[in-house]
C-alpha positions, 0 to 999 in steps of 0.5 A: 605099316612097318616102322623102324628107327634108323641106326638104332643098333649103333645107338644102342651100342653107344648108350648101353642096353638099359638106355636103349630099352628105355628109348624103345619104351618111349617109342612104343608109348608114342606109337600106342598114343598115335594109333586109333582104337581100331589099329593094331600096334606091336613091336616085332624085334629090335627097333621094328614095329608094325601098325595094322590099320584095317580101314585104310585102303586109300593111298592118300589116307595111308600117307596121312597116317604114315606121316602122322607116325613120323611126326609122333616118332621124330621128336628127340627122346629125353632121358635123364641128361640125354637127348636122343634123336630118332630117324624113323622109316615107314614102309607101307603096303595096302591090301583088300581084306579078302587078300589078307596074307600077313606074312606077305604084307610084312614082306611088302612093307619091309621092301618099302621100308628098305626102299626108303632107307636106300633113297635117304634116311627117314621118311615114308615109302610105299610098296609098289609091285614090279619095277619102279623107275627102273629099280626092282621092287 
């Protein structure tokens, strides 16, 4: 799962680097608390994070995990005298362990995340190979 915070760059420009860093720390802590012991969570760059759940291969289970992440990340971040709202996007891709190709998985999750952004702000989108509803994958 690839997670990002919509319009974070503009928000960071408005609030300043120190506040943006503090927000990212809060988000990172929320993700770490939401993850299970067997999950891998990391910050990639900017406001992008990845969560690898090696035992979730069923789309319904993956949706439950992704929606849990949205619930965890969506509440406003309270810093000193500011309340900052986040709109997370989660791109999900599934694979079998025998097919594990991390760069490819990240590209697929990124494609799903951008599909979510194109269709509206915030939410979960799954990677689907090939065209979906007349749209390229």
